[in-house]
TIDOGU-359937 format. One record per residue (C-alpha): x negated, y, z negated. Coordinates in steps of 0.02 Angstrom, whole numbers, plus 32768, in hexadecimal, padded with zeros to 4 digits. Each point is the difference from the previous one (the first is absolute). Example, Ala and Ser with C-alpha at 12.3 -4.5 7.8 and 13.67 -1.06 7.14 Angstrom:
<atoms>
<atom east="7D99" north="7F1F" up="7E7A"/>
<atom east="7FBB" north="80AC" up="8021"/>
</atoms>
This chain:
<atoms>
<atom east="BB30" north="E914" up="C395"/>
<atom east="7F46" north="802A" up="7FE4"/>
<atom east="7F8B" north="7F95" up="7FA9"/>
<atom east="800C" north="800A" up="7F3F"/>
<atom east="7F67" north="8014" up="7F97"/>
<atom east="7FC6" north="7F7E" up="7F99"/>
<atom east="8020" north="8009" up="7F42"/>
<atom east="7FBA" north="7FAF" up="7F60"/>
<atom east="8093" north="7FC7" up="7F95"/>
<atom east="8027" north="7FD0" up="7F5D"/>
<atom east="80A1" north="7F96" up="7FD0"/>
<atom east="8035" north="8031" up="7F4B"/>
<atom east="8072" north="7F68" up="7FCF"/>
<atom east="8009" north="7F58" up="8060"/>
<atom east="80AE" north="7FCC" up="7FD3"/>
<atom east="807D" north="7FBE" up="8079"/>
<atom east="8023" north="80A9" up="8058"/>
<atom east="7F54" north="8029" up="8004"/>
<atom east="7FDB" north="7F5C" up="805D"/>
<atom east="8085" north="8025" up="8077"/>
<atom east="7FA2" north="809B" up="802B"/>
<atom east="7F5B" north="7FA7" up="8006"/>
<atom east="8047" north="7F8D" up="8085"/>
<atom east="8027" north="8096" up="806F"/>
<atom east="7F4C" north="804F" up="7FE5"/>
<atom east="7FA8" north="7F60" up="8027"/>
<atom east="804B" north="800A" up="80A1"/>
<atom east="7FA2" north="80B4" up="8017"/>
<atom east="7F51" north="7FDA" up="7FC9"/>
<atom east="7FBB" north="8069" up="8092"/>
<atom east="8030" north="8091" up="7F9E"/>
<atom east="8020" north="7FB8" up="7F45"/>
<atom east="7F7D" north="7FC5" up="7F95"/>
<atom east="8042" north="7FD3" up="7F56"/>
<atom east="7F59" north="800D" up="7F94"/>
<atom east="8042" north="7FEA" up="7F56"/>
<atom east="8099" north="7FCF" up="7F9F"/>
<atom east="8037" north="8028" up="7F4B"/>
<atom east="806E" north="7F7D" up="7FAE"/>
<atom east="8006" north="7FCD" up="7F50"/>
<atom east="8058" north="7F5D" up="801B"/>
<atom east="7F81" north="7F71" up="8042"/>
<atom east="80AB" north="7F95" up="8053"/>
<atom east="8022" north="80AB" up="8060"/>
<atom east="7F48" north="800C" up="8040"/>
<atom east="7FFB" north="7F53" up="8034"/>
<atom east="80A3" north="800B" up="805E"/>
<atom east="7FBE" north="8091" up="8066"/>
<atom east="7F54" north="7FB1" up="8012"/>
<atom east="805B" north="7F71" up="8060"/>
<atom east="803C" north="807A" up="807D"/>
<atom east="7F4E" north="8038" up="8024"/>
<atom east="7FC6" north="7F4F" up="8013"/>
<atom east="8090" north="7FD9" up="8072"/>
<atom east="7FC6" north="8092" up="8075"/>
<atom east="7F54" north="7FBD" up="7FF5"/>
<atom east="7FB5" north="808A" up="7F8A"/>
<atom east="7FA7" north="800F" up="7F60"/>
<atom east="8081" north="8037" up="7F7E"/>
<atom east="7FC4" north="80B5" up="7FBA"/>
<atom east="7FC0" north="8012" up="7F53"/>
<atom east="807E" north="8016" up="7F79"/>
<atom east="7FD8" north="807F" up="7F71"/>
<atom east="8099" north="7FEA" up="7F90"/>
<atom east="7FE5" north="809A" up="7F85"/>
<atom east="8044" north="8099" up="8067"/>
<atom east="7F8E" north="807E" up="7FAD"/>
<atom east="7F5F" north="7F9C" up="8024"/>
<atom east="803E" north="7FE3" up="80B9"/>
<atom east="800A" north="80B5" up="8014"/>
<atom east="7F5A" north="801E" up="7FAD"/>
<atom east="7FA6" north="7F6F" up="8067"/>
<atom east="805C" north="800A" up="80AE"/>
<atom east="8059" north="80A7" up="8002"/>
<atom east="7F7A" north="806C" up="8068"/>
<atom east="8006" north="7F77" up="8082"/>
<atom east="80B7" north="7FED" up="8018"/>
<atom east="8064" north="8066" up="8085"/>
<atom east="80AF" north="7FC7" up="7FD5"/>
<atom east="8054" north="7F9C" up="7F74"/>
<atom east="80A3" north="7F96" up="800B"/>
<atom east="804F" north="8008" up="7F5B"/>
<atom east="807B" north="7F6B" up="7FE8"/>
<atom east="8008" north="7FFF" up="7F38"/>
<atom east="8097" north="8005" up="7F8C"/>
<atom east="805E" north="8094" up="800B"/>
<atom east="7FC9" north="8060" up="7F60"/>
<atom east="7F47" north="7FEF" up="8038"/>
<atom east="8022" north="8050" up="80AF"/>
<atom east="7FE7" north="80B9" up="7FBF"/>
<atom east="7F6C" north="7FFB" up="7FA2"/>
<atom east="7FA8" north="7F97" up="807A"/>
<atom east="8031" north="8063" up="809B"/>
<atom east="7FC4" north="809D" up="7FA5"/>
<atom east="7F5C" north="7FB2" up="7FC4"/>
<atom east="7FDF" north="7FC4" up="80B8"/>
<atom east="801D" north="80A7" up="8045"/>
<atom east="7F91" north="8054" up="7F87"/>
<atom east="7F7A" north="7F8F" up="8033"/>
<atom east="8015" north="802D" up="80B0"/>
<atom east="8064" north="7F6F" up="803F"/>
<atom east="809B" north="800B" up="8076"/>
<atom east="808B" north="7F98" up="7FB7"/>
<atom east="8090" north="7F95" up="804C"/>
<atom east="8071" north="7FDC" up="7F64"/>
<atom east="8087" north="7F83" up="7FFF"/>
<atom east="80B3" north="8041" up="7FD6"/>
<atom east="8040" north="8032" up="7F91"/>
<atom east="7F7F" north="808D" up="8008"/>
<atom east="8015" north="802E" up="7F47"/>
<atom east="806D" north="7FE3" up="7F69"/>
<atom east="804F" north="80AA" up="7FEF"/>
<atom east="8019" north="80AE" up="8058"/>
<atom east="7F7B" north="8053" up="7F8E"/>
<atom east="7F7E" north="7F73" up="8034"/>
<atom east="8028" north="801D" up="80B9"/>
<atom east="7FE1" north="80C4" up="7FE8"/>
<atom east="7F59" north="7FE7" up="7F9B"/>
<atom east="7FCE" north="7F7A" up="8096"/>
<atom east="8025" north="8085" up="8080"/>
<atom east="7F95" north="8084" up="7FA5"/>
<atom east="7F6A" north="7F84" up="7FFB"/>
<atom east="8014" north="7FDF" up="80C0"/>
<atom east="8000" north="80BA" up="801F"/>
<atom east="7F6A" north="8020" up="7F8A"/>
<atom east="7F96" north="7F74" up="8041"/>
<atom east="8025" north="800A" up="80BB"/>
<atom east="8022" north="7F3E" up="800A"/>
<atom east="8083" north="7FA3" up="8064"/>
<atom east="8083" north="7FAB" up="7FAD"/>
<atom east="808B" north="7FA7" up="8045"/>
<atom east="808C" north="7F8A" up="7FBD"/>
<atom east="8009" north="7F4F" up="8045"/>
<atom east="80C7" north="800F" up="8025"/>
<atom east="8017" north="7F84" up="808A"/>
<atom east="808C" north="8069" up="8044"/>
<atom east="7FB1" north="80A1" up="8000"/>
<atom east="7F57" north="7FAC" up="8049"/>
<atom east="8072" north="7FA3" up="8080"/>
<atom east="8013" north="8040" up="80BB"/>
<atom east="80AA" north="7FCA" up="8003"/>
<atom east="8039" north="8075" up="7F73"/>
<atom east="7F84" north="8080" up="8052"/>
<atom east="8057" north="7FF7" up="80A7"/>
<atom east="80AE" north="8002" up="7FA7"/>
<atom east="7FCE" north="80A3" up="7F9E"/>
<atom east="7FC8" north="8049" up="80AD"/>
<atom east="80AB" north="7FD7" up="8056"/>
<atom east="805F" north="8043" up="7F66"/>
<atom east="7F9B" north="80AB" up="8001"/>
<atom east="800B" north="8016" up="80B5"/>
<atom east="80CD" north="7FFA" up="7FFE"/>
<atom east="7FFD" north="7F63" up="8066"/>
<atom east="8082" north="7FBF" up="7F86"/>
<atom east="805D" north="80A0" up="7FE0"/>
<atom east="801C" north="803C" up="7F5A"/>
<atom east="7FD6" north="7F89" up="7F71"/>
<atom east="80AF" north="7FD4" up="7FA3"/>
<atom east="7FE0" north="7F79" up="7F8C"/>
<atom east="7F81" north="7F7B" up="7FCF"/>
<atom east="8014" north="7F4F" up="7FAB"/>
<atom east="7F80" north="7F8D" up="7FCC"/>
<atom east="8000" north="7F4D" up="7FC1"/>
<atom east="7F6F" north="7F93" up="7FAE"/>
<atom east="800B" north="7F59" up="7FB1"/>
<atom east="7F89" north="7F7C" up="7FC2"/>
<atom east="7FDE" north="7F81" up="7F81"/>
<atom east="7F92" north="8074" up="7F96"/>
<atom east="803B" north="7FDC" up="7F5C"/>
<atom east="7FD1" north="7F42" up="8016"/>
<atom east="7F4C" north="8032" up="8048"/>
<atom east="7FD3" north="8076" up="7F80"/>
<atom east="8036" north="7F9D" up="7F5B"/>
<atom east="7F6C" north="8002" up="7F8C"/>
<atom east="7F99" north="8085" up="805D"/>
<atom east="7FD3" north="80B5" up="7FE6"/>
<atom east="8080" north="803B" up="807F"/>
<atom east="8089" north="7FE1" up="7F70"/>
<atom east="7FA1" north="8064" up="7F7B"/>
<atom east="8048" north="80AE" up="7FFF"/>
<atom east="7F5D" north="8054" up="7FAD"/>
<atom east="7F9C" north="7FAE" up="80A2"/>
<atom east="8076" north="8000" up="8082"/>
<atom east="805C" north="80AB" up="7FEE"/>
<atom east="80A0" north="7F9E" up="8030"/>
<atom east="804A" north="7F67" up="8051"/>
<atom east="803B" north="7FC1" up="809D"/>
<atom east="8031" north="80B2" up="803A"/>
<atom east="7F52" north="8048" up="7FE2"/>
<atom east="7FAE" north="7F6F" up="8043"/>
<atom east="803C" north="7FA6" up="80A6"/>
<atom east="8093" north="808A" up="8002"/>
<atom east="7F90" north="8080" up="8009"/>
<atom east="7FE9" north="7FDB" up="80B7"/>
<atom east="80B8" north="8025" up="8017"/>
<atom east="8002" north="80B0" up="7F93"/>
<atom east="7F60" north="803B" up="805D"/>
<atom east="8035" north="7FC9" up="80B2"/>
<atom east="80BF" north="804E" up="7FE9"/>
<atom east="7FA6" north="80B2" up="7FD4"/>
<atom east="7F86" north="7FF2" up="8085"/>
<atom east="8087" north="7FE7" up="8084"/>
<atom east="8063" north="808C" up="7FAD"/>
<atom east="7F79" north="807E" up="800E"/>
<atom east="8039" north="8051" up="7F68"/>
<atom east="800F" north="7FDE" up="7F3C"/>
<atom east="809E" north="7FD3" up="7FA0"/>
<atom east="805C" north="808F" up="7FB4"/>
<atom east="8067" north="7F8B" up="7F87"/>
<atom east="7FFC" north="7F47" up="7FCE"/>
<atom east="8075" north="7F86" up="7FA3"/>
<atom east="7FC7" north="7F51" up="7FD3"/>
<atom east="8027" north="7F6A" up="7FAD"/>
<atom east="7F84" north="7F74" up="7FD8"/>
<atom east="8008" north="7F50" up="7FB3"/>
<atom east="7F72" north="7FA6" up="7FAD"/>
<atom east="8054" north="7F4C" up="800F"/>
<atom east="7FB6" north="7FD8" up="7F5B"/>
<atom east="7F52" north="8040" up="8019"/>
<atom east="7FA8" north="8095" up="7FC2"/>
<atom east="8002" north="805A" up="80A6"/>
<atom east="807F" north="8028" up="8081"/>
<atom east="802B" north="7F69" up="8088"/>
<atom east="8098" north="805A" up="8059"/>
<atom east="8033" north="80A9" up="8021"/>
<atom east="8072" north="8066" up="805F"/>
<atom east="7FD2" north="80B5" up="802E"/>
<atom east="8071" north="8087" up="804D"/>
<atom east="7FC5" north="80A5" up="8028"/>
<atom east="8004" north="80AE" up="805D"/>
<atom east="7F64" north="8042" up="8061"/>
<atom east="7FD1" north="80B6" up="7FF3"/>
<atom east="8060" north="801B" up="80A1"/>
<atom east="80A1" north="7FB0" up="7FB9"/>
<atom east="7FEF" north="7F5A" up="8060"/>
<atom east="803B" north="7F65" up="7F9E"/>
<atom east="7F99" north="7F6A" up="7FE4"/>
<atom east="801C" north="7F51" up="7FB1"/>
<atom east="7F81" north="7F88" up="7FCD"/>
<atom east="801E" north="7F4A" up="7FBC"/>
<atom east="7F7A" north="7F92" up="7FB1"/>
<atom east="8019" north="7F55" up="7FC4"/>
<atom east="7F68" north="7FA7" up="7FB7"/>
<atom east="8047" north="7F54" up="7FC5"/>
<atom east="8033" north="7FA8" up="80A9"/>
<atom east="7FA0" north="7F73" up="8065"/>
<atom east="8024" north="804E" up="8094"/>
<atom east="7F86" north="809B" up="8039"/>
<atom east="801D" north="8088" up="8075"/>
<atom east="8018" north="80B7" up="801E"/>
<atom east="804D" north="807B" up="806E"/>
<atom east="8019" north="80B9" up="8014"/>
<atom east="807D" north="805D" up="8072"/>
<atom east="7FF5" north="80B1" up="8034"/>
<atom east="80A4" north="804B" up="803E"/>
<atom east="7FF9" north="8089" up="806F"/>
<atom east="8084" north="8071" up="806D"/>
<atom east="7FAB" north="7FAE" up="80A2"/>
<atom east="7FD3" north="7F4C" up="7FCF"/>
<atom east="7FAF" north="7F97" up="7F77"/>
<atom east="7F62" north="7FB2" up="7FD1"/>
<atom east="7FE2" north="7F65" up="7FA2"/>
<atom east="7F5B" north="7FC8" up="7FA8"/>
<atom east="7FBD" north="7FA6" up="7F6E"/>
<atom east="7FB9" north="804A" up="7F58"/>
<atom east="7F55" north="7FBD" up="8032"/>
<atom east="800C" north="804E" up="80AF"/>
<atom east="7FFF" north="7F55" up="8054"/>
<atom east="8070" north="8025" up="808B"/>
<atom east="8065" north="8084" up="805A"/>
<atom east="80A7" north="8001" up="8066"/>
<atom east="8061" north="808F" up="8036"/>
<atom east="80B4" north="800F" up="804A"/>
<atom east="8050" north="8093" up="8058"/>
<atom east="809D" north="7FB7" up="803E"/>
<atom east="807F" north="7F6A" up="7FD0"/>
<atom east="7FDE" north="7FA0" up="80A5"/>
<atom east="7F46" north="7FEB" up="7FFA"/>
<atom east="7FF4" north="7FEC" up="7F42"/>
<atom east="7F5A" north="8002" up="7FAA"/>
<atom east="7F5E" north="7FEA" up="8069"/>
<atom east="7F51" north="7FF1" up="7FCF"/>
<atom east="7F98" north="8099" up="8005"/>
<atom east="7F45" north="7FDA" up="8034"/>
<atom east="7F77" north="8052" up="7F96"/>
<atom east="7F45" north="8013" up="8008"/>
<atom east="7F9F" north="7F5E" up="7FCF"/>
<atom east="7FBA" north="7FFE" up="7F50"/>
<atom east="7F85" north="7F8C" up="7F97"/>
<atom east="8064" north="8034" up="7F5F"/>
<atom east="7FE9" north="8074" up="7F6A"/>
<atom east="7F49" north="7FFC" up="8004"/>
<atom east="7FEA" north="8026" up="80B8"/>
<atom east="8073" north="8096" up="7FE9"/>
<atom east="7FA3" north="8036" up="7F6A"/>
<atom east="7F57" north="8001" up="8059"/>
<atom east="804A" north="8055" up="8097"/>
<atom east="803C" north="808E" up="7F86"/>
<atom east="7F53" north="8005" up="7FAF"/>
<atom east="7FAF" north="800E" up="80B0"/>
<atom east="806C" north="808E" up="8036"/>
<atom east="806B" north="7FA5" up="807C"/>
<atom east="80A0" north="7FFD" up="7F9E"/>
<atom east="8050" north="8079" up="7F90"/>
<atom east="8015" north="7FBA" up="7F44"/>
<atom east="80AE" north="7FB4" up="8006"/>
<atom east="7FF6" north="7FD8" up="7F4B"/>
<atom east="7F9E" north="8086" up="7F9B"/>
<atom east="8013" north="8006" up="7F4F"/>
<atom east="8090" north="8081" up="800D"/>
<atom east="805C" north="7F68" up="803D"/>
<atom east="7FD9" north="7FA6" up="7F56"/>
<atom east="8044" north="8094" up="7FA5"/>
<atom east="809A" north="8006" up="8058"/>
<atom east="8011" north="7F43" up="7FD1"/>
<atom east="7FD7" north="8026" up="7F51"/>
<atom east="807E" north="808D" up="7FE8"/>
<atom east="808A" north="7F97" up="8050"/>
<atom east="7FD7" north="7F6F" up="7F84"/>
<atom east="7FFB" north="8080" up="7F6B"/>
<atom east="80B2" north="802A" up="803F"/>
<atom east="8045" north="7F51" up="8015"/>
<atom east="7FBA" north="7FD0" up="7F52"/>
<atom east="8060" north="808D" up="7FB2"/>
<atom east="80A8" north="7FEB" up="805B"/>
<atom east="7FFA" north="7F3C" up="7FDB"/>
<atom east="7FE2" north="802A" up="7F42"/>
<atom east="809A" north="8069" up="8002"/>
<atom east="8070" north="7F87" up="8055"/>
<atom east="7FEB" north="804A" up="80B7"/>
<atom east="8009" north="80BC" up="7FBF"/>
<atom east="7FDB" north="807A" up="8089"/>
<atom east="7F44" north="8032" up="7FF9"/>
<atom east="7FBB" north="80A2" up="8063"/>
<atom east="7F53" north="7FF3" up="8040"/>
</atoms>
């Protein structure tokens, strides 16, 4: 890998997920200078500042007002990492691109298919780079799995099954993630979005038809869900998400005529099997420091963008169909 260009970075939002990103970014200070953050919560900014002090660095300045941040710092920033509540993703990403700033946007990219289309139009008009921080699509494990599937190494894809589970309901009680107008959905649109995205990434095509059932478990948003569907090629898919269990984990299995793959929704591992005797064996992949490094490689032209806004559009269309079907007690919805 060639040397990456140093970048001046703004982190918009410094909540828990943003701090996860910052920990990884602080391991890459040869390329990454976090110059400013935009965080209205004093507590969240204080928690993020502690990460910088632990790394022996002075915390960046905080401009809590987004419009003032753009006015005061926009011309000096190369890249914005946006990790804010879901309903802010679209307006903030568009505003950053309008100011000449490349964008790495936390998932889900936007709240609806209409917003996704408009964001793509802004990307094309401004010529800025935009990518969605789906761990799976940005993972060398998923990228290697995709290459194996497209090359025919596993033969024809027959079916895909996926499972994701965690204590999401308990973790998000009292937060914006259980407010539909802000979150755009519940568990399946938040943590479960990784499952939806990685399945379609591995499949390499969109859904033609979806049936879905969800259960809110006494909350305003979905907490559990079962989704079955048919891809445009006719291949069958099943996805099961449970966001109300103390045990966390994930798994995706892709079955082909010559073998099978097993990975996780976050792209955290990869195994393949080609016969009964040997069973599943680990697959080696290129080393990576994670999503941020992958994004910088894309920005420098060393890697095709594995997660452009078109991925966010695909996810938004699928989510729209899931909601429509679930509202009709599993009625089939064509995409």
